[in-house]
PQR file of N, CA, C, O and H, with PARSE charges and radii, in Angstrom:
ATOM      1  N   MET A   1       0.703  -0.891   0.005 -0.4000 1.5000
ATOM      2  CA  MET A   1       0.000  -0.067  -0.040 -0.0000 2.0000
ATOM      3  C   MET A   1       0.714   1.312  -0.019  0.5500 1.7000
ATOM      4  O   MET A   1       0.222   2.318  -0.528 -0.5500 1.4000
ATOM      5  N   ILE A   2       1.997   1.271   0.656 -0.4000 1.5000
ATOM      6  CA  ILE A   2       2.904   2.571   0.930 -0.0000 2.0000
ATOM      7  C   ILE A   2       3.615   2.800  -0.656  0.5500 1.7000
ATOM      8  O   ILE A   2       3.883   3.897  -1.147 -0.5500 1.4000
ATOM      9  H   ILE A   2       2.396   0.453   1.070  0.4000 1.0000
ATOM     10  N   TRP A   3       3.805   1.631  -1.212 -0.4000 1.5000
ATOM     11  CA  TRP A   3       4.477   1.444  -2.374 -0.0000 2.0000
ATOM     12  C   TRP A   3       3.577   2.319  -3.465  0.5500 1.7000
ATOM     13  O   TRP A   3       3.893   3.295  -4.145 -0.5500 1.4000
ATOM     14  H   TRP A   3       3.588   0.740  -0.813  0.4000 1.0000
ATOM     15  N   ALA A   4       2.259   1.537  -3.353 -0.4000 1.5000
ATOM     16  CA  ALA A   4       1.409   2.342  -4.225 -0.0000 2.0000
ATOM     17  C   ALA A   4       0.978   3.958  -4.355  0.5500 1.7000
ATOM     18  O   ALA A   4       0.778   4.690  -5.325 -0.5500 1.4000
ATOM     19  H   ALA A   4       2.002   0.744  -2.801  0.4000 1.0000
ATOM     20  N   ASN A   5       0.937   4.141  -3.026 -0.4000 1.5000
ATOM     21  CA  ASN A   5       0.656   5.576  -2.696 -0.0000 2.0000
ATOM     22  C   ASN A   5       1.814   6.287  -3.351  0.5500 1.7000
ATOM     23  O   ASN A   5       1.659   7.263  -4.087 -0.5500 1.4000
ATOM     24  H   ASN A   5       1.099   3.547  -2.238  0.4000 1.0000
ATOM     25  N   PHE A   6       3.298   5.609  -2.969 -0.4000 1.5000
ATOM     26  CA  PHE A   6       4.354   6.571  -3.545 -0.0000 2.0000
ATOM     27  C   PHE A   6       4.384   6.765  -5.110  0.5500 1.7000
ATOM     28  O   PHE A   6       4.759   7.752  -5.743 -0.5500 1.4000
ATOM     29  H   PHE A   6       3.424   4.817  -2.372  0.4000 1.0000
ATOM     30  N   VAL A   7       3.896   5.578  -5.560 -0.4000 1.5000
ATOM     31  CA  VAL A   7       3.906   5.459  -6.968 -0.0000 2.0000
ATOM     32  C   VAL A   7       3.016   6.570  -7.723  0.5500 1.7000
ATOM     33  O   VAL A   7       3.412   7.269  -8.656 -0.5500 1.4000
ATOM     34  H   VAL A   7       3.592   4.776  -5.046  0.4000 1.0000
ATOM     35  N   LYS A   8       1.785   6.595  -7.160 -0.4000 1.5000
ATOM     36  CA  LYS A   8       0.760   7.454  -7.294 -0.0000 2.0000
ATOM     37  C   LYS A   8       1.190   8.856  -6.950  0.5500 1.7000
ATOM     38  O   LYS A   8       0.783   9.668  -7.780 -0.5500 1.4000
ATOM     39  H   LYS A   8       1.463   6.027  -6.402  0.4000 1.0000
ATOM     40  N   LYS A   9       1.661   9.204  -6.291 -0.4000 1.5000
ATOM     41  CA  LYS A   9       1.994  10.443  -6.092 -0.0000 2.0000
ATOM     42  C   LYS A   9       2.987  10.972  -7.072  0.5500 1.7000
ATOM     43  O   LYS A   9       2.993  12.139  -7.465 -0.5500 1.4000
ATOM     44  H   LYS A   9       1.992   8.544  -5.617  0.4000 1.0000
ATOM     45  N   LEU A  10       4.040   9.809  -7.538 -0.4000 1.5000
ATOM     46  CA  LEU A  10       5.200  10.298  -8.416 -0.0000 2.0000
ATOM     47  C   LEU A  10       4.631  10.497  -9.649  0.5500 1.7000
ATOM     48  O   LEU A  10       5.025  11.447 -10.325 -0.5500 1.4000
ATOM     49  H   LEU A  10       4.035   8.861  -7.218  0.4000 1.0000
ATOM     50  N   LEU A  11       3.740   9.740 -10.076 -0.4000 1.5000
ATOM     51  CA  LEU A  11       3.175   9.845 -11.611 -0.0000 2.0000
ATOM     52  C   LEU A  11       2.169  10.899 -11.606  0.5500 1.7000
ATOM     53  O   LEU A  11       1.923  11.442 -12.683 -0.5500 1.4000
ATOM     54  H   LEU A  11       3.420   8.968  -9.527  0.4000 1.0000
ATOM     55  N   ALA A  12       1.562  11.262 -10.577 -0.4000 1.5000
ATOM     56  CA  ALA A  12       0.363  12.489 -10.614 -0.0000 2.0000
ATOM     57  C   ALA A  12       0.567  13.551  -9.804  0.5500 1.7000
ATOM     58  O   ALA A  12      -0.470  13.816  -9.196 -0.5500 1.4000
ATOM     59  H   ALA A  12       1.761  10.821  -9.702  0.4000 1.0000
ATOM     60  N   PRO A  13       1.490  14.293  -9.529 -0.5600 1.5000
ATOM     61  CA  PRO A  13       1.762  14.997  -8.423  0.2800 2.0000
ATOM     62  C   PRO A  13       0.705  16.000  -8.405  0.5500 1.7000
ATOM     63  O   PRO A  13       0.412  16.364  -7.266 -0.5500 1.4000
ATOM     64  N   HIS A  14       0.029  16.567  -9.384 -0.4000 1.5000
ATOM     65  CA  HIS A  14      -0.884  17.772  -9.568 -0.0000 2.0000
ATOM     66  C   HIS A  14      -2.307  17.185  -9.614  0.5500 1.7000
ATOM     67  O   HIS A  14      -3.199  18.032  -9.656 -0.5500 1.4000
ATOM     68  H   HIS A  14       0.267  16.271 -10.310  0.4000 1.0000
ATOM     69  N   GLU A  15      -2.656  15.993  -9.615 -0.4000 1.5000
ATOM     70  CA  GLU A  15      -4.057  15.678  -9.282 -0.0000 2.0000
ATOM     71  C   GLU A  15      -4.694  15.405  -7.890  0.5500 1.7000
ATOM     72  O   GLU A  15      -4.081  15.044  -6.886 -0.5500 1.4000
ATOM     73  H   GLU A  15      -1.932  15.305  -9.581  0.4000 1.0000
ATOM     74  N   LEU A  16      -6.136  15.657  -8.009 -0.4000 1.5000
ATOM     75  CA  LEU A  16      -6.860  15.331  -6.710 -0.0000 2.0000
ATOM     76  C   LEU A  16      -6.615  13.994  -6.283  0.5500 1.7000
ATOM     77  O   LEU A  16      -6.666  13.009  -7.020 -0.5500 1.4000
ATOM     78  H   LEU A  16      -6.634  15.950  -8.824  0.4000 1.0000
ATOM     79  N   GLN A  17      -6.356  13.995  -5.116 -0.4000 1.5000
ATOM     80  CA  GLN A  17      -6.267  12.054  -4.627 -0.0000 2.0000
ATOM     81  C   GLN A  17      -7.173  12.245  -3.512  0.5500 1.7000
ATOM     82  O   GLN A  17      -7.086  13.144  -2.676 -0.5500 1.4000
ATOM     83  H   GLN A  17      -6.314  14.795  -4.518  0.4000 1.0000
ATOM     84  N   VAL A  18      -8.088  11.288  -3.564 -0.4000 1.5000
ATOM     85  CA  VAL A  18      -9.283  10.803  -2.993 -0.0000 2.0000
ATOM     86  C   VAL A  18      -9.067   9.464  -2.550  0.5500 1.7000
ATOM     87  O   VAL A  18      -8.750   8.619  -3.387 -0.5500 1.4000
ATOM     88  H   VAL A  18      -8.158  10.557  -4.243  0.4000 1.0000
ATOM     89  N   TRP A  19      -9.227   9.084  -1.067 -0.4000 1.5000
ATOM     90  CA  TRP A  19      -9.107   7.656  -0.563 -0.0000 2.0000
ATOM     91  C   TRP A  19     -10.002   7.513   0.419  0.5500 1.7000
ATOM     92  O   TRP A  19     -10.378   8.397   1.189 -0.5500 1.4000
ATOM     93  H   TRP A  19      -9.485   9.771  -0.387  0.4000 1.0000
ATOM     94  N   ARG A  20     -10.450   6.043   0.380 -0.4000 1.5000
ATOM     95  CA  ARG A  20     -11.371   5.727   1.634 -0.0000 2.0000
ATOM     96  C   ARG A  20     -10.340   4.980   2.637  0.5500 1.7000
ATOM     97  O   ARG A  20      -9.327   4.397   2.250 -0.5500 1.4000
ATOM     98  H   ARG A  20     -10.145   5.325  -0.246  0.4000 1.0000
ATOM     99  N   LYS A  21     -10.749   5.087   3.964 -0.4000 1.5000
ATOM    100  CA  LYS A  21     -10.133   4.774   4.868 -0.0000 2.0000
ATOM    101  C   LYS A  21     -11.317   4.025   5.665  0.5500 1.7000
ATOM    102  O   LYS A  21     -12.511   4.156   5.396 -0.5500 1.4000
ATOM    103  H   LYS A  21     -11.572   5.561   4.278  0.4000 1.0000
ATOM    104  N   VAL A  22     -10.734   3.137   6.792 -0.4000 1.5000
ATOM    105  CA  VAL A  22     -11.550   2.311   7.458 -0.0000 2.0000
ATOM    106  C   VAL A  22     -10.975   2.374   9.001  0.5500 1.7000
ATOM    107  O   VAL A  22      -9.825   1.958   9.139 -0.5500 1.4000
ATOM    108  H   VAL A  22      -9.764   3.030   7.011  0.4000 1.0000
ATOM    109  N   ASP A  23     -11.614   2.822  10.098 -0.4000 1.5000
ATOM    110  CA  ASP A  23     -10.812   2.883  11.057 -0.0000 2.0000
ATOM    111  C   ASP A  23     -10.757   1.584  12.036  0.5500 1.7000
ATOM    112  O   ASP A  23     -11.099   0.508  11.546 -0.5500 1.4000
ATOM    113  H   ASP A  23     -12.548   3.160   9.986  0.4000 1.0000
ATOM    114  N   ARG A  24     -10.366   1.628  13.316 -0.4000 1.5000
ATOM    115  CA  ARG A  24     -10.237   0.185  13.747 -0.0000 2.0000
ATOM    116  C   ARG A  24     -11.800  -0.444  14.260  0.5500 1.7000
ATOM    117  O   ARG A  24     -12.069  -1.581  14.647 -0.5500 1.4000
ATOM    118  H   ARG A  24     -10.088   2.502  13.714  0.4000 1.0000
ATOM    119  N   HIS A  25     -12.652   0.700  14.109 -0.4000 1.5000
ATOM    120  CA  HIS A  25     -14.002   0.077  14.636 -0.0000 2.0000
ATOM    121  C   HIS A  25     -14.826  -0.247  13.417  0.5500 1.7000
ATOM    122  O   HIS A  25     -16.012  -0.566  13.498 -0.5500 1.4000
ATOM    123  H   HIS A  25     -12.433   1.624  13.795  0.4000 1.0000
ATOM    124  N   GLY A  26     -14.109  -0.146  12.200 -0.4000 1.5000
ATOM    125  CA  GLY A  26     -15.088  -0.281  10.816 -0.0000 2.0000
ATOM    126  C   GLY A  26     -15.686   0.688  10.459  0.5500 1.7000
ATOM    127  O   GLY A  26     -16.595   0.435   9.668 -0.5500 1.4000
ATOM    128  H   GLY A  26     -13.146   0.114  12.134  0.4000 1.0000
ATOM    129  N   ASN A  27     -15.518   2.003  10.791 -0.4000 1.5000
ATOM    130  CA  ASN A  27     -16.237   2.830  10.069 -0.0000 2.0000
ATOM    131  C   ASN A  27     -15.401   3.357   8.885  0.5500 1.7000
ATOM    132  O   ASN A  27     -14.173   3.285   8.849 -0.5500 1.4000
ATOM    133  H   ASN A  27     -14.780   2.208  11.434  0.4000 1.0000
ATOM    134  N   ILE A  28     -16.153   3.879   7.948 -0.4000 1.5000
ATOM    135  CA  ILE A  28     -15.595   4.033   6.518 -0.0000 2.0000
ATOM    136  C   ILE A  28     -15.760   5.484   6.340  0.5500 1.7000
ATOM    137  O   ILE A  28     -16.861   6.035   6.366 -0.5500 1.4000
ATOM    138  H   ILE A  28     -17.151   3.938   7.977  0.4000 1.0000
ATOM    139  N   TYR A  29     -14.462   6.187   6.132 -0.4000 1.5000
ATOM    140  CA  TYR A  29     -14.622   7.806   5.987 -0.0000 2.0000
ATOM    141  C   TYR A  29     -13.766   7.966   4.753  0.5500 1.7000
ATOM    142  O   TYR A  29     -13.080   7.022   4.361 -0.5500 1.4000
ATOM    143  H   TYR A  29     -13.568   5.739   6.111  0.4000 1.0000
ATOM    144  N   TRP A  30     -13.785   9.308   4.032 -0.4000 1.5000
ATOM    145  CA  TRP A  30     -13.340   9.688   2.827 -0.0000 2.0000
ATOM    146  C   TRP A  30     -12.193  10.892   3.278  0.5500 1.7000
ATOM    147  O   TRP A  30     -12.409  11.759   4.124 -0.5500 1.4000
ATOM    148  H   TRP A  30     -14.343  10.075   4.351  0.4000 1.0000
ATOM    149  N   GLN A  31     -11.150  10.753   2.638 -0.4000 1.5000
ATOM    150  CA  GLN A  31     -10.248  11.999   2.817 -0.0000 2.0000
ATOM    151  C   GLN A  31      -9.614  12.563   1.213  0.5500 1.7000
ATOM    152  O   GLN A  31      -9.339  11.777   0.306 -0.5500 1.4000
ATOM    153  H   GLN A  31     -10.975  10.049   1.950  0.4000 1.0000
ATOM    154  N   ALA A  32      -9.511  13.594   1.143 -0.4000 1.5000
ATOM    155  CA  ALA A  32      -9.003  14.101  -0.103 -0.0000 2.0000
ATOM    156  C   ALA A  32      -8.025  15.072   0.040  0.5500 1.7000
ATOM    157  O   ALA A  32      -8.010  15.756   1.063 -0.5500 1.4000
ATOM    158  H   ALA A  32      -9.734  14.233   1.879  0.4000 1.0000
ATOM    159  N   TYR A  33      -6.999  15.272  -1.062 -0.4000 1.5000
ATOM    160  CA  TYR A  33      -6.084  16.252  -0.828 -0.0000 2.0000
ATOM    161  C   TYR A  33      -6.038  16.668  -2.109  0.5500 1.7000
ATOM    162  O   TYR A  33      -5.910  15.718  -2.880 -0.5500 1.4000
ATOM    163  H   TYR A  33      -7.011  14.716  -1.893  0.4000 1.0000
ATOM    164  N   ASP A  34      -6.106  17.998  -2.771 -0.4000 1.5000
ATOM    165  CA  ASP A  34      -5.704  18.809  -3.725 -0.0000 2.0000
ATOM    166  C   ASP A  34      -4.255  19.518  -3.492  0.5500 1.7000
ATOM    167  O   ASP A  34      -4.042  20.410  -2.670 -0.5500 1.4000
ATOM    168  H   ASP A  34      -6.209  18.771  -2.145  0.4000 1.0000
ATOM    169  N   PRO A  35      -3.362  18.977  -4.326 -0.5600 1.5000
ATOM    170  CA  PRO A  35      -1.758  19.454  -3.935  0.2800 2.0000
ATOM    171  C   PRO A  35      -1.752  20.593  -4.738  0.5500 1.7000
ATOM    172  O   PRO A  35      -0.680  21.174  -4.568 -0.5500 1.4000
ATOM    173  N   VAL A  36      -2.552  21.245  -5.632 -0.4000 1.5000
ATOM    174  CA  VAL A  36      -2.474  22.141  -6.288 -0.0000 2.0000
ATOM    175  C   VAL A  36      -3.135  23.387  -5.465  0.5500 1.7000
ATOM    176  O   VAL A  36      -2.795  24.492  -5.888 -0.5500 1.4000
ATOM    177  H   VAL A  36      -3.422  20.773  -5.770  0.4000 1.0000
ATOM    178  N   THR A  37      -3.711  23.378  -4.746 -0.4000 1.5000
ATOM    179  CA  THR A  37      -4.554  24.453  -3.749 -0.0000 2.0000
ATOM    180  C   THR A  37      -3.869  24.218  -2.165  0.5500 1.7000
ATOM    181  O   THR A  37      -3.885  25.111  -1.318 -0.5500 1.4000
ATOM    182  H   THR A  37      -3.987  22.481  -4.402  0.4000 1.0000
ATOM    183  N   GLY A  38      -3.375  23.092  -1.972 -0.4000 1.5000
ATOM    184  CA  GLY A  38      -3.011  22.648  -0.557 -0.0000 2.0000
ATOM    185  C   GLY A  38      -4.268  22.253   0.336  0.5500 1.7000
ATOM    186  O   GLY A  38      -4.083  22.000   1.526 -0.5500 1.4000
ATOM    187  H   GLY A  38      -3.362  22.366  -2.659  0.4000 1.0000
ATOM    188  N   LYS A  39      -5.487  22.196  -0.192 -0.4000 1.5000
ATOM    189  CA  LYS A  39      -6.747  21.850   0.490 -0.0000 2.0000
ATOM    190  C   LYS A  39      -6.796  20.503   0.729  0.5500 1.7000
ATOM    191  O   LYS A  39      -6.307  19.711  -0.077 -0.5500 1.4000
ATOM    192  H   LYS A  39      -5.638  22.401  -1.159  0.4000 1.0000
ATOM    193  N   SER A  40      -7.419  20.088   1.916 -0.4000 1.5000
ATOM    194  CA  SER A  40      -7.658  18.781   2.071 -0.0000 2.0000
ATOM    195  C   SER A  40      -9.177  18.913   2.717  0.5500 1.7000
ATOM    196  O   SER A  40      -9.622  19.986   3.125 -0.5500 1.4000
ATOM    197  H   SER A  40      -7.816  20.731   2.571  0.4000 1.0000
ATOM    198  N   PHE A  41     -10.019  17.475   2.754 -0.4000 1.5000
ATOM    199  CA  PHE A  41     -11.276  17.300   3.357 -0.0000 2.0000
ATOM    200  C   PHE A  41     -11.018  16.148   3.670  0.5500 1.7000
ATOM    201  O   PHE A  41     -10.253  15.365   3.105 -0.5500 1.4000
ATOM    202  H   PHE A  41      -9.658  16.604   2.423  0.4000 1.0000
ATOM    203  N   SER A  42     -12.006  15.915   5.105 -0.4000 1.5000
ATOM    204  CA  SER A  42     -12.226  14.367   5.496 -0.0000 2.0000
ATOM    205  C   SER A  42     -13.837  14.424   5.586  0.5500 1.7000
ATOM    206  O   SER A  42     -14.510  15.438   5.774 -0.5500 1.4000
ATOM    207  H   SER A  42     -12.627  16.551   5.563  0.4000 1.0000
ATOM    208  N   SER A  43     -14.289  13.135   5.414 -0.4000 1.5000
ATOM    209  CA  SER A  43     -15.615  13.360   5.939 -0.0000 2.0000
ATOM    210  C   SER A  43     -16.149  11.820   6.088  0.5500 1.7000
ATOM    211  O   SER A  43     -15.354  11.067   5.525 -0.5500 1.4000
ATOM    212  H   SER A  43     -13.742  12.312   5.262  0.4000 1.0000
ATOM    213  N   GLY A  44     -17.073  11.232   6.579 -0.4000 1.5000
ATOM    214  CA  GLY A  44     -17.835  10.064   6.661 -0.0000 2.0000
ATOM    215  C   GLY A  44     -18.944   9.713   5.643  0.5500 1.7000
ATOM    216  O   GLY A  44     -19.568   8.656   5.553 -0.5500 1.4000
ATOM    217  H   GLY A  44     -17.719  11.843   7.036  0.4000 1.0000
ATOM    218  N   SER A  45     -19.056  10.870   4.872 -0.4000 1.5000
ATOM    219  CA  SER A  45     -20.103  10.836   3.797 -0.0000 2.0000
ATOM    220  C   SER A  45     -19.396  10.999   2.526  0.5500 1.7000
ATOM    221  O   SER A  45     -18.506  11.803   2.248 -0.5500 1.4000
ATOM    222  H   SER A  45     -18.549  11.729   4.945  0.4000 1.0000
ATOM    223  N   GLU A  46     -19.986  10.024   1.745 -0.4000 1.5000
ATOM    224  CA  GLU A  46     -19.508  10.374   0.481 -0.0000 2.0000
ATOM    225  C   GLU A  46     -19.991  11.459  -0.405  0.5500 1.7000
ATOM    226  O   GLU A  46     -19.352  12.061  -1.268 -0.5500 1.4000
ATOM    227  H   GLU A  46     -20.708   9.371   1.971  0.4000 1.0000
ATOM    228  N   THR A  47     -21.318  11.619  -0.021 -0.4000 1.5000
ATOM    229  CA  THR A  47     -21.839  12.763  -0.624 -0.0000 2.0000
ATOM    230  C   THR A  47     -21.365  14.012  -0.198  0.5500 1.7000
ATOM    231  O   THR A  47     -21.483  14.960  -0.974 -0.5500 1.4000
ATOM    232  H   THR A  47     -21.837  11.131   0.680  0.4000 1.0000
ATOM    233  N   ASP A  48     -20.868  14.170   0.861 -0.4000 1.5000
ATOM    234  CA  ASP A  48     -20.020  15.442   1.246 -0.0000 2.0000
ATOM    235  C   ASP A  48     -18.915  15.785   0.552  0.5500 1.7000
ATOM    236  O   ASP A  48     -18.564  16.948   0.356 -0.5500 1.4000
ATOM    237  H   ASP A  48     -20.773  13.400   1.492  0.4000 1.0000
ATOM    238  N   MET A  49     -18.304  14.737   0.139 -0.4000 1.5000
ATOM    239  CA  MET A  49     -16.936  14.636  -0.180 -0.0000 2.0000
ATOM    240  C   MET A  49     -17.385  15.035  -1.786  0.5500 1.7000
ATOM    241  O   MET A  49     -16.788  15.927  -2.388 -0.5500 1.4000
ATOM    242  H   MET A  49     -18.589  13.792   0.298  0.4000 1.0000
ATOM    243  N   SER A  50     -18.171  14.495  -2.216 -0.4000 1.5000
ATOM    244  CA  SER A  50     -18.463  14.835  -3.608 -0.0000 2.0000
ATOM    245  C   SER A  50     -18.794  16.275  -3.897  0.5500 1.7000
ATOM    246  O   SER A  50     -18.347  16.765  -4.934 -0.5500 1.4000
ATOM    247  H   SER A  50     -18.655  13.770  -1.727  0.4000 1.0000
ATOM    248  N   MET A  51     -19.585  17.053  -3.027 -0.4000 1.5000
ATOM    249  CA  MET A  51     -19.955  18.322  -2.707 -0.0000 2.0000
ATOM    250  C   MET A  51     -18.738  18.942  -2.647  0.5500 1.7000
ATOM    251  O   MET A  51     -18.452  19.704  -3.571 -0.5500 1.4000
ATOM    252  H   MET A  51     -19.948  16.654  -2.185  0.4000 1.0000
ATOM    253  N   TRP A  52     -17.665  18.715  -1.413 -0.4000 1.5000
ATOM    254  CA  TRP A  52     -16.533  19.355  -1.637 -0.0000 2.0000
ATOM    255  C   TRP A  52     -15.614  19.557  -2.812  0.5500 1.7000
ATOM    256  O   TRP A  52     -15.048  20.633  -3.004 -0.5500 1.4000
ATOM    257  H   TRP A  52     -17.898  18.097  -0.663  0.4000 1.0000
ATOM    258  N   ILE A  53     -15.473  18.534  -3.579 -0.4000 1.5000
ATOM    259  CA  ILE A  53     -14.831  18.409  -4.792 -0.0000 2.0000
ATOM    260  C   ILE A  53     -15.737  19.444  -5.891  0.5500 1.7000
ATOM    261  O   ILE A  53     -15.172  20.395  -6.430 -0.5500 1.4000
ATOM    262  H   ILE A  53     -15.932  17.659  -3.423  0.4000 1.0000
ATOM    263  N   GLU A  54     -16.581  19.264  -6.039 -0.4000 1.5000
ATOM    264  CA  GLU A  54     -17.568  20.005  -6.838 -0.0000 2.0000
ATOM    265  C   GLU A  54     -17.174  21.624  -6.481  0.5500 1.7000
ATOM    266  O   GLU A  54     -16.793  22.335  -7.411 -0.5500 1.4000
ATOM    267  H   GLU A  54     -17.040  18.491  -5.601  0.4000 1.0000
ATOM    268  N   GLN A  55     -17.257  22.075  -5.372 -0.4000 1.5000
ATOM    269  CA  GLN A  55     -17.062  23.342  -5.108 -0.0000 2.0000
ATOM    270  C   GLN A  55     -15.689  23.484  -5.321  0.5500 1.7000
ATOM    271  O   GLN A  55     -15.355  24.545  -5.850 -0.5500 1.4000
ATOM    272  H   GLN A  55     -17.566  21.498  -4.616  0.4000 1.0000
ATOM    273  N   LEU A  56     -14.915  22.781  -5.078 -0.4000 1.5000
ATOM    274  CA  LEU A  56     -13.260  23.136  -5.244 -0.0000 2.0000
ATOM    275  C   LEU A  56     -13.264  23.261  -6.919  0.5500 1.7000
ATOM    276  O   LEU A  56     -12.325  23.962  -7.295 -0.5500 1.4000
ATOM    277  H   LEU A  56     -15.186  21.919  -4.648  0.4000 1.0000
ATOM    278  N   TYR A  57     -13.801  22.932  -7.625 -0.4000 1.5000
ATOM    279  CA  TYR A  57     -13.528  22.940  -9.134 -0.0000 2.0000
ATOM    280  C   TYR A  57     -14.435  23.890  -9.832  0.5500 1.7000
ATOM    281  O   TYR A  57     -14.487  24.066 -11.050 -0.5500 1.4000
ATOM    282  H   TYR A  57     -14.564  22.362  -7.319  0.4000 1.0000
ATOM    283  N   ARG A  58     -15.168  24.501  -8.885 -0.4000 1.5000
ATOM    284  CA  ARG A  58     -16.481  25.381  -9.268 -0.0000 2.0000
ATOM    285  C   ARG A  58     -15.924  26.740 -10.067  0.5500 1.7000
ATOM    286  O   ARG A  58     -16.454  27.261 -11.049 -0.5500 1.4000
ATOM    287  H   ARG A  58     -15.126  24.358  -7.896  0.4000 1.0000
ATOM    288  N   TYR A  59     -14.702  27.175  -9.372 -0.4000 1.5000
ATOM    289  CA  TYR A  59     -14.229  28.393  -9.869 -0.0000 2.0000
ATOM    290  C   TYR A  59     -12.840  28.283 -10.419  0.5500 1.7000
ATOM    291  O   TYR A  59     -12.284  29.273 -10.894 -0.5500 1.4000
ATOM    292  H   TYR A  59     -14.271  26.753  -8.575  0.4000 1.0000
TER
END
């Protein structure tokens, strides 16, 4: 997993990165990072994540 993330960042350093994580209790949440703006977002809702991405690229 670490190697895959390294390769992904190396090959696409300016692309929005979104990933799903599962905590030790089995709760799923989403994280995103935009290397162009330096903004990041985390949410337990896939809908909220989609809305954040839409707002990020609206302007």
